[in-house]
N, C-alpha and C positions, 0 to 999 in steps of 0.2 A: 504494500500500500504506500503510495506517495502522499506525503502530508505536507501542507504549507501552513506554517504558523505566521499569521499576518494580522494586520489591522486594516479595515476597509478603506480608510482615508490616508494611509501611509503611501507616499509616492513610490518608495522603494518596493513595497509589496505590490502596488498597482503594476509596476513594470514586470514583476515576475508573473503575475496573473496573466498579463498580455502574452508574455513569452510562452507560458505553458499552453495557453489557448492556441497560439500560432502553431506550436508543435503538435497540437492535438493530443496532449498528455492529460489523462484523467487524474484528478487528485482530490484529496479531502482537505477542505479548508478549516483551520482551527483559529478562532479569533483570539488575539492577544490585545486587550484594550489598553491603548497607550494613555488615554485620559484617566483610567483607573489605576495606572501604575503597574499593570500586570507584567510589563516587560522587565521589571526589576525583581520579580519574584524568583525564588531559587530554581524552580523548574525551567523557567525561560533562560536564566543565566547559565544553567547547565548545558542548554542547547546552543546558546548564543552568548559568549562571554562578554560581549559589549553591552548586553541588555537591550538589544535592538530587535526589530523585525525588518525583513522576513528571515525565517529559517526554513529551508526545504529539506525534508527527510526523503532521500531517494537512494536506491541501490546500496543501502547500508551506511550511507553518509549523512551527516548533518551539515548542510552548506549554508553559509551566511554571506552577506554583502550581495546586493541585487545584481551587480554587473558580473561578479564571480559566478553567481547562480546561472545567469543567462549564458555565460561562456560555457559552463558545464552542459547546459541544455543543448547549446549549439553543437558541441562535440558529440554528445550522446545521441542526439536526434538530428541528423544533418539537414533535413529538409523541413520547412524552408530555411535557408541560411540567414543568419542575422548579420553576418559580415561577409564581404566579398573576399575571394582569394586573390584578387588583384591588389598588389601592395598599395597603390595610390588610392584606389577606391576604399580599401580597408582603413587607411589612415584618415581619410576624410570622414568616414562614418564614425570612427572612434573619436575624432576631434569634436564632432557635433555632440555625440553622446556624453563625452566627458565634460564638455562645457556645461551641460545641464546637471549631470549627476555629481560633478565634483566642484563646480564653481558657483552654481546657483543654489542647488538643493541644500547642501550642508549648512549654509548661512541662515536658512529659514526653517530648519527642522525644530521639533518640539523642545528639545533640550536647550537650544540657543534662545528660542523665544522665552522659555522659562527663566533663563539666566538674565535676559534683558529685564524681565518683570521683577524677579525676586531678588537678584543681587544688585542690579543697577537702577531699579525703581522706575523703569520706563513705563509710561502710561499706554493704554491700549492704542490710542491714535499713533503714538510714536512707534509702537511695535508694528502696526500695520504699514506705516510709511517705510520702515526698515524692510519689511517683507517685499513690498512692491518695488522698492529701489533696486534690490538685488536681482529680482526677476527682470525688471526693465533693462538693467545694464547688460545682463546676459542675452536677452532677446534682441537688443540692438545689434550685437555681433552675430547672433544666430540668423537673424533675418538676412543679413548680408551674405552669410555663408550659404543660405538656402536659395539664393538667386540662381535661376536656371535649373532648379530641380524639376523633376517630372511631377507626376501625381503625388508622390511622397518624397520625403527627404532621401529615401533610398532609390528614387527614380520610379520605375514601374512597379516595384514591390517594396513593402515596408522593410526597414532594416533596424538595427539596434538604436540608431538615432531617433527613429519614429517611435520606438517603444519608450524611449525616455521623454520624448516631446509631449505625448498626450497627457500623462500625469501632471507635467509642469503647466500645461495649458489649463488643466482643471484647477490647479492651485491659483493661477493668475486670475481666473474668473471668480474663484471663491473669495479672493481678497480684493476684488473689484479694480484690477489693473485695467486701464484703458488700452485696448489692443489695436486701436486704430492705426498705429505706426507699424504694425506687423502683418500686413495683408498676406504675405506668402505663408507665414506660420499659421494664420487663421485658416487659409484655404487648405493647407495640408492637414491640419487637425480635423477639419470638417470631413475631408475625404477618408481619413483613418477611422473616424467614428462611425462611418457607414459599414465598416468591416466588422463582422460578428465577433472575431477574437478580441477586438478592442472594445466593442460595445458591451460584451459580456463581462469584461473585467472592470467596468466603470463602478465607482464606489456606490452609486445609487442602486445598481443592479445587485451588487454583492450584499449590501446591507439589507435589502428586501428579500433576499433568497432564503 
């Protein structure tokens, strides 16, 4: 049995759900509520020493970090591929994916927002401005990188960058970022959400299931 320990609104978990769906891998989803602090309980720490989600139990392994999990899935289930074998195309995909997963997302995750609130005394409006600032800064670059893309960041088929894009667009809308300056990203996101593997991974679908 393949089991995914995740939280419905976690961006990293959202990525892995999309990846599992694209690979047509059936799995059992187990909710770890971040708002209730379940990620810091002993059972989750035993699976994930960082106290994060997601963790994927598969083939006798307990895998953590969403991009590492997606890399495993891509090696274990080759089709459809998340990254190209062409070195230049692969580098472009990884640059786009890492811009989101390493440069935008970590600055806006729950523990950072909690530190801004509890240790630095930042009010809600200031925390929301912080959140939007880092998405906007990343999206300015990503919009330029996406120029000339086909239907998706990956061209004619979604790739790892697309898997990272959709959860970040969800967060941008949740925090009311004006997306008017990012027409290419909006267009690609809309096309991706028409695909069932992406639609089925959406937090609203997961929470209601």
